[in-house]
N, C-alpha and C positions, 0 to 999 in steps of 0.2 A: 701221358697224360694222367691225371689224378680221378680213380673211385667218382661215378656221377650217377646218381637212380634220377632221372625225371619223372612229373606224375603226372599226367596229363585224361581228365576229363572233359565230359561236355554232352549237351544235347547232341541226338540224329544231325546232319546237315549243317552242322558249328562247322564241318570243316577240322575235326581232329588228328582222324584221319591221315590226308593231303603235310598238314602242317607239320606232324608229328615222327611224319615219317622227314621231312625236310628238313626237321630240325634232327635228330638223328645224324642225320647225311656230314651236315656241316658239326656236329662237338664227334667227330668219327667216333657214331655211339649202335649200338645193335636199335631194333626198335622191333615192338609189341603188339601188336592188334589184336586185343584180349577179345575185342567185339567178334573179328576170322573163329577167334574160339569155340564162341555161344553157334554163331551160327553151323560150325562143319558138325559141333555135336548135337543138334538139333537135322540136321541132313542124317547125322549116323540112325535115328530116331527112328527122322520117316522113315530112312531103306529098310531098316530092319522092323516096318510094322511099330510099331509101337505106337500106346495107346496117350498119347500126345494130354489127357484126362486123369488119366491116370500115375499120379507122383512118384509110385516107388518104384513103378515101371520108366518110370522119363528117368532118374537119378540110377537107375540100374543100367542103364544104353549109357550113362557119358563118364561110369566108374568101365564099363568094359571097352570105351574106345577107344583106340590105338592111335591117339592123334602124334602130327610132328605139322610145326608150323615156321617155317624159315625166320629167323631177326633178322637175315642183311634185309636192312632197306631197298636194296637194290634188288630185293630176288620174294615176289610173290609164288609163296607153294607153300600151301598148306593140303594135307595125307591124313586117310581114314583109312586104317588098316590095310595103309600101302596104295589103298585106290585117290589118283588127285583129285580133288574135291577141289581148287585153288576158281573154277568159274561159278558151280553149280550152286557155291556156297549163297549169288550173290541173289540167284531166280527169285524171283517174286513169293515161287513156294515159302522158298524157307524163311525170307522177310518175315512172311505172313503165320510160319507157326514160332518162331524163333521167342515172343515173349515166354510161351509156355513155358522151355524151357527157364530158357531169365529168371522169370520170378521162382523157379522152385528153387527153395532154398538149401537139399541137402545138393543140388548135381551146382549151383551158386556155389559151395564149400569145397564140391569136391576139383573145381575148376579154379577158385584163389588158391587153391594147397599147391594149384598147376603151376598157377603165372605165378606166388609165391618164387617156385621152385626156378622156373628162367631166372626171375630179376636178379637171383643171389649167384647165379651160375653167369652173371656178368660183370664185369668192370666197369660197366657205360652201357647204361640201357635209359631209351624214352620206352614206356610203357602209358598209353591208354585207353578208354573204356568209359565203363561210368559209375565204375567204384577204387578207383587204383589211386587219388589221395587219401583216401576214406577208411577205406578197407584191404584191399590188397597193400598197397606202399604208401602206410600212410608216416612211418618216417622217411621219406624220398630226401633226396635233396634239395628239391626243387620241386615243387604239386603248382596247378596252372588249373583251373579252370577256365575253360573255353571255352561263350558261347556265342551265340549270333539270335538276331530279332528270329519270329518262328515267319515272316518275311520273307527275309534273306533267307531263312533257312531249307523252308514249301523251293528256293528261284535254286539254290546251289545242289544240292538231291534231281529236280527234273535235271538242268543241266549236266549231272552223273551216268543220269541213265539215257541221257541222249533224247528226251522228249518223247520217251515212249513210253511212260505213264500218265495220267489222269489223273483233274488235279484231286481226285475222291482218291485216288491210287498211291499219290504223292502223299495225301493225310495221314491214312493207312499205313503207311510205311512211315512220317517224320512225328507228327502230333499222335497217332491216336498211343502206335510202338511204346513211345514217349510219355505217352498215362499210364500204359502198365508198368514200367518199366520202374516209374516213378513209385512203382507200392512195395519195393525194395532199396530203393536208393536213391536218397537222393543226390539230382547234376543236375541240378537247376541254381542251387544258394550256394558258394562254396563256403566250407570249416573253415573254420581259424585255421588263421596263416595261410590257408592260396589264396593265391593269385588270380583272379581273375581279366581276362582279357578276350573284352567286346569286339569282332573281328566283326560287326555288322556293319561297319562306316568304311572298311577295310579292303585291298585286293589282298592275291595270295600271300606277295613280300613284305605289306604292310606288316598283316597278321605274323607273318613267320620272324622277324623282327622284330616283334612287339611280344613272344614268347622267347624270344635267347636271351633279352634286355630282362622280364621278369625271370628267368632260368637263374643269369648276373647277380638280378640281385639279390636271392635267396642262399645262390651256393657259393656267393666270396666271402 
């Protein structure tokens, strides 16, 4: 199989993680969840007692993080300094703090460099996040913005969390975080050459099919 890099961007709750992971499986490719990298270094900063309002301290914590992330779409595993944080990074306390790291430009630069290195190390990979199509891998063979309506995104995130969050908590995780992160990167509007897939009225299988078709149209 020939080399291929697929970049997928999108807002919270658009389905980009689950869809990108399944797309990677069907392409026989590796999978990179860059959002999990931001969550992992946020967990690390919090665990180290870093003052998240201190931009220099946050950047230093991110640079010092010994981060491992699995790129096997069938194995979800993330470690920081050898500690398995796969489950911990999905906790509400990390969700509430991650934008402090994601909007830190020095921290972003560090993680972008790591993400580019991971992508370069794989012949075939699907990488997803918020700035993959424009910053991390602007020369990817296929670039896709996966989006959905606000209503659909809130509903999906609620289902993903098993109904454990209130409406206010869901809005904080989805809409408020998007608003904060959009101050440093635009993941709502497709850049030139980026295909848009709107999954608002699609089920999972239809969305995966639409993404695969978009990849074929760009990469062939």
